[in-house]
C-alpha positions in Angstrom: 47.9 -25.3 -2.7 47.7 -22.4 -5.2 44.8 -20.1 -5.3 42.4 -20.6 -8.3 42.5 -17.4 -10.7 39.8 -17.5 -13.4 40.9 -15.6 -16.5 38.1 -15.1 -19.0 38.5 -15.3 -22.4 36.1 -13.6 -25.3 36.2 -13.5 -29.0 38.8 -10.9 -29.6 40.7 -11.0 -26.2 44.3 -10.4 -26.9 45.9 -10.1 -23.3 44.4 -13.1 -21.9 47.6 -15.4 -22.4 49.8 -12.6 -21.0 47.5 -12.1 -18.0 47.7 -16.0 -17.4 51.3 -15.6 -17.5 51.5 -12.6 -15.1 49.1 -14.7 -12.6 51.4 -18.0 -12.9 54.6 -16.1 -12.2 52.9 -14.9 -9.0 53.8 -17.4 -6.0 50.5 -19.1 -4.9 48.5 -17.9 -7.9 47.5 -20.2 -10.5 45.6 -19.1 -13.6 42.7 -21.0 -15.3 41.4 -20.1 -18.8 37.5 -19.7 -19.0 35.9 -19.4 -22.2 33.2 -16.9 -22.6 30.3 -19.4 -23.6 30.8 -21.3 -20.2 28.1 -20.6 -17.7 30.1 -21.6 -14.5 33.0 -20.2 -13.1 33.9 -23.2 -10.8 35.0 -22.0 -7.4 37.7 -19.4 -8.3 39.4 -17.1 -5.6 39.5 -14.3 -8.0 38.3 -13.6 -11.4 40.1 -11.3 -14.1 39.0 -9.7 -17.3 41.7 -9.3 -19.7 42.1 -6.5 -22.5 41.8 -7.0 -26.2 38.7 -6.3 -28.6 35.9 -8.3 -27.5 33.3 -9.1 -30.5 35.5 -6.5 -32.2 34.5 -3.5 -30.3 31.0 -3.5 -32.2 28.5 -1.4 -31.1 30.5 0.0 -27.9 33.6 -1.5 -26.5 32.5 -4.4 -24.0 28.8 -4.1 -25.0 28.3 -7.4 -26.7 30.7 -9.1 -24.2 28.7 -8.1 -21.4 26.0 -10.6 -22.5 28.4 -13.3 -23.0 26.8 -16.5 -21.0 29.9 -16.4 -18.5 29.1 -12.8 -17.3 25.9 -14.0 -15.2 28.4 -16.1 -13.0 30.9 -13.2 -13.0 28.1 -10.8 -11.7 26.9 -13.3 -9.1 30.8 -13.6 -7.9 31.2 -10.1 -7.6 27.7 -9.4 -5.9 28.9 -12.1 -3.4 32.2 -10.2 -2.7 34.6 -11.8 -4.7 37.6 -9.9 -6.3 37.2 -8.9 -9.7 39.8 -7.1 -12.0 38.9 -5.9 -15.4 41.8 -4.6 -17.4 41.4 -2.3 -20.5 38.6 -4.2 -22.3 37.8 -5.8 -19.0 37.3 -2.5 -17.7 35.0 -1.5 -20.6 33.0 -4.8 -19.9 32.6 -4.1 -16.4 31.1 -0.6 -17.0 28.7 -2.1 -19.4 27.6 -5.0 -17.0 26.9 -2.3 -14.3 29.5 -3.7 -12.0 31.4 -0.4 -12.4 30.0 3.2 -12.8 30.9 5.3 -15.6 31.7 4.7 -19.0 35.0 4.6 -21.5 34.5 6.9 -24.5 36.6 7.2 -27.4 40.1 9.0 -26.6 40.4 13.0 -27.0 41.8 13.2 -30.4 40.0 10.0 -32.1 43.6 8.2 -31.8 44.7 4.9 -30.5 47.2 5.6 -27.9 50.0 3.0 -26.9 52.6 4.4 -24.6 54.1 3.9 -21.0 52.4 6.2 -18.4 53.0 7.1 -14.9 50.2 6.2 -12.5 49.5 7.5 -8.9 47.9 4.8 -6.7 45.4 6.4 -4.2 42.0 5.8 -2.8 41.1 2.8 -0.6 42.7 -0.4 -0.4 41.6 -3.6 -2.1 42.4 -6.8 -3.1 44.6 -5.5 -6.2 46.2 -2.4 -4.6 47.0 -2.8 -1.0 50.8 -2.3 -0.5 51.2 -1.0 -3.8 53.7 2.0 -4.4 52.4 5.5 -4.7 53.7 5.7 -8.4 53.8 2.9 -11.0 55.0 2.9 -14.7 52.5 0.8 -16.8 51.7 0.7 -20.4 48.4 1.7 -22.0 47.1 0.5 -25.4 43.4 1.7 -26.2 41.2 3.9 -28.6 38.5 4.1 -25.8 39.9 4.8 -22.3 38.5 8.3 -21.7 36.9 7.8 -18.5 33.4 9.6 -18.0 30.8 10.0 -15.5 28.2 12.4 -14.5 28.8 14.9 -12.1 27.0 13.2 -9.2 29.0 9.8 -9.9 32.2 11.7 -10.3 31.6 13.5 -6.9 30.9 10.0 -5.2 34.0 8.1 -6.7 36.2 10.9 -5.7 34.8 11.5 -2.2 34.6 7.6 -1.3 38.2 6.7 -2.4 36.9 4.7 -5.2 39.4 6.3 -7.8 42.3 4.1 -7.4 44.6 5.1 -10.3 45.3 8.5 -11.8 47.2 9.3 -14.7 50.4 11.7 -13.5 52.8 13.8 -15.8 56.2 12.3 -16.8 57.6 13.5 -13.6 55.3 11.5 -11.3 53.3 14.6 -10.4 49.7 15.2 -10.4 48.6 17.7 -13.0 45.3 18.6 -14.5 45.0 17.1 -18.1 47.7 14.6 -17.4 45.7 11.9 -19.1 46.8 11.1 -22.5 43.1 9.9 -23.5 41.1 12.9 -21.9 39.8 11.0 -18.9 37.9 13.2 -16.4 40.1 14.0 -13.5 42.6 12.1 -15.1 41.1 9.0 -13.9 42.9 5.6 -14.9 41.2 3.2 -12.4 38.3 2.8 -10.0 36.7 0.3 -7.6 32.8 -0.3 -7.0 31.2 0.9 -3.9 31.9 -2.4 -2.0 35.7 -2.2 -3.3 36.0 -5.7 -4.4 35.3 -5.0 -8.2 38.3 -3.0 -10.0 38.6 -1.7 -13.4 41.8 -0.1 -15.0 42.8 1.0 -18.4 46.6 0.5 -18.0 48.0 -3.1 -18.7 49.9 -4.3 -15.5 50.3 -7.7 -17.2 52.4 -5.9 -19.7 54.7 -4.4 -16.9 55.1 -7.8 -15.1 58.9 -8.4 -15.7 62.1 -6.2 -16.2 62.5 -7.4 -19.6 59.4 -5.7 -20.5 60.7 -2.3 -19.3 58.9 -2.2 -16.2 58.1 -5.0 -13.4 55.8 -2.3 -11.5 52.4 -4.3 -12.9 53.5 -7.5 -10.9 52.7 -5.6 -7.6 49.0 -6.0 -8.4 49.1 -9.5 -8.6 51.4 -9.6 -5.4 48.8 -7.8 -3.7 46.1 -10.2 -4.8 48.2 -13.1 -3.4 48.6 -11.3 -0.2 45.0 -10.4 0.0 43.8 -14.2 -0.5 46.5 -15.5 2.0 45.0 -12.9 4.7 41.4 -14.4 4.3 
């Protein structure tokens, strides 16, 4: 029996179908769409929040989606230790909901960025990162992906292995200022203190088949499969 993976859809989500495809093309995983007005998640094994422009990115990105009825169930699932992944806008929603620290500000230069980046995987092992290669080629597509946190929070993220992905230069090397969006410490993805909630700006679902230019993103869904099978 396949593991049940709930994929949320908010008004303005535009990567939910792609994300469900990536999940369904991972052995033993089965995606299930969950509309934002639902109040129950059912009994999922994992919850994924997709990219897009929830509620048109009014106020701040993710600020309205954070109050969608389904988010109470997501918060309860996360607090119970369930694996949660927010991608791009989903990452923004998780920070607005307080499930992840920091905030995603407008990109340096105030421009939308759409390109493939090189990521370095580091930090603690999570349901979505265990066994991943050290570097991955995954696309980004955002206007507000500039990760910011106060000094104390940033030090805690770095010191406790909560930085999971970092932008590298084109040669796959760590270089200060490699982040195309201005993110502090070139941070591209983080997890919460418990390690079960993960947020990342790059889109692994858009790099889940060789026909897309890279299949590196599929490793995250394979990692989730392995984690669920090991429970």
